[in-house]
N, C-alpha and C positions, 0 to 999 in steps of 0.2 A: 505493499499500498504506498503511497508516496502523497506526500500533503505539501502545499502551498503555502505559506505566510506570508502576507503582505504587510509589510510595517511600514505605518503611517509617522511614525517623529519626527519633530526636527531632532532631537536628540537622538537620533537614529539608535544602534547598540548600548547607548548607555544613560540610556531615559527609564523611567519606569513602566512603560508600555513594555521595552522591552524584554525587562525583568518578567513580568507578568506573564506575557505570551509565552517565553522560555518555559516556565513552570507546566504550560498547557502543552508544550511540546515534549515537553520528560516524561507525561502521561503517555500523550500516544504514543512516546518512542518505550516507553514499557510493554505495550501492548503490542508490540512488535510492529510500527510505522515506518517508515523510512521519511522525514522530513527533509523538505528545501527548504532550509530555514532564514526568514525575513527577505522576501525582495525588499530593500528598502525604496521606498517612495520618496526620492527627493524631488526639487518645483521642476527642474529639467529633463528627469526621467518622461513624465506624462507629463504633457504640457496641457492646458483647456480648451476643452471643445470650441471648436469652430463651429460648428452648427450649419454645416457643408450639408451637411445627408448624404455624402460618397459612403458612408460605412452599409446604409439603408438599400444602397444601388450594386455598391461592389462586394460588399463585405467585408472591408478593412478601411482603417483609416488613410490618409492622405500624408498624415503630417510625419515626419521625418525624425519620430523620439523611441523611447522604450515600449511603447505601447502595444506594440503588434505582438513584440516578445514576448513579454510578460502573459499576454493572453494565452499566447502559445504554448506557455511552460501550465496555465492555470487548465485548460484545454485537457493537456494531458495529466493531472492529475487522478487522485480519485476525492479529495477533499482541499478547500479553503478554509482558511484562518485569516479573518480582519481582525487587524489592530492598528487602534488609533488615540489619540487623547482626546478629552470633550474640551474643544476649545467653543466657547459660549455657545455653549446648547447643541450641539453639531460635533461634525469630524473636523479632523484638518482639512487646509487645504488640498493639502498634496492626496487625502485622498477622496476628496468633494472631486477634484479634478480624476481621477481615475474612473470615480462610478461614472463620472458625465460622460467620458470616452465611451464606457462601455453600455451605451445608448442601442448599439447594434446590437449586443450578448444579450441584452434585457428583451429587444424586439419579439429577438429567435430565442429566446430561453437557452443560450448556447451553451448554461452548464447544467443541465439538469440531468439529472442521477445522480450530481455531483454531495458531497453532503460538507458543513460547515461551521464554523463555531465566532463568535464575535468577543473581541479582548477590550475594554476601556481602562482608561485614567480618569482622574482629575482631581483638580486642586479644590475645587467644592462640595460642590452635588451634580444632580442631574446626570451621573453616568448610565444607571438605567435608561432612561428613553433614549440614550446615543446609541446603546447597545441592539435595541429594541427596530433604533433605525436601520442599524447596518445589517440587523437579522430580516427587516425587512428588504432590504436593497437584495442579499439574498437569495430570497423566495422569488424576485421578480427575475433573478437569472438562470430561475429553475434546480437552483439549490435546494437540497433541505438541511436546514437549521438547527442544530440538537441544542441550543441551549448558547451561553454565554456567561461570562464572569467580568466584573468590574471591582474600582478601585478607587478611593479618595485618598484624601489624608487621614480619617480615624483608621482605615485597615492600616495605617504604616504611622504604631509609637517607635519614636526612635528611628524614621526615616528606613524601619525596613517592614515587610509584609509581616501579620499575623500571622499565626502557622494555619488557623485555618482558614485564611485565605490562600494560602500557601494548597492545602490540600483542598482547595474547592475549586483551584487551578487545575490541578493535575488530575482532579475524578474528570474533570470536564474533556481533558484530552482522551483520559481514558473512554468515555463514554462517546465522546466523536468514532474511534475508534472500532467500540463493540455495535456501533447503532449502525453503522455504515455495513459492517461485516454479516449483521442480521438483517441489513434491509428494510429498516424499521421506521415506519414515515406516521408521527404524530397526526389525529383527526382531523387538530386543528389547521398545522403547517400541509396537511397533504388538500385538506378545501380551499387554506388562499391559493398555494400553487396553483390547482383546478381554475381557481376561480382568474389569476390573471391569464392560465394558458388560452384560457374559453373569450380575455379580452383580447387579449393579441390576436389568435388566430382570425377574431372578425375585424383586426387591424387591419390585416394582411389582404385579404377580400374585399375590401375597403382601397388599397393605396396599392393596388399591384401591376399598375401598370407606371407609378411612380418610384417602386422602391422592387427592381425586378430580382434582385441577390435575396433578399428574406422572401418575398412572395412563394419563391422556387424553394427556397428551406423548410418552409413551412411545408408543401404542396408534396413534397420529397418525404421527408423524413417528422415532420408531427403533424399530420392529420387532416390539412387540406380537401 
């Protein structure tokens, strides 16, 4: 099993988000997974979306950055972990740029069948809502999110995570592997994912002349 982790913190591997992510990966690795740790989303690796519609028309972006190579790695993996700090009740700018560039991935639900989790840290509060936002993004790409772990300063006495939080993060990593291997999908996630699939199927029928790549994707593989 291969897991790709996207780390979208300006602090990179030295920050709290990376530390919490590492605990999740430890749990996954304890269950025998192979992880490609932390693709670092820096500001120059994935640029903001240009809203040019080319991904809808031809299936790839025209911008010359790392987005397409990152997308290829994720498509080739079994699971995806998203990790971001909470910046003003949302993800970091680096993660948001990645989300926006995934508009074609979302339209095609191109990550269908993969599993995922979200990791969030915060200086104050609001991290749980950000984690839910990230997991909702996963659903729109076709991923099955199995949970999230989040932390704020109250979880870090003496600048270290509490043992309770550390164990929760490891358990989440283990859960990611076990639920993927069991092909388990909760009724709530199944309902949300299927509802979004119906919405995208209808959109492709409506836009089939304007977005030929996405229409063909749905006609050939997603049940139009």
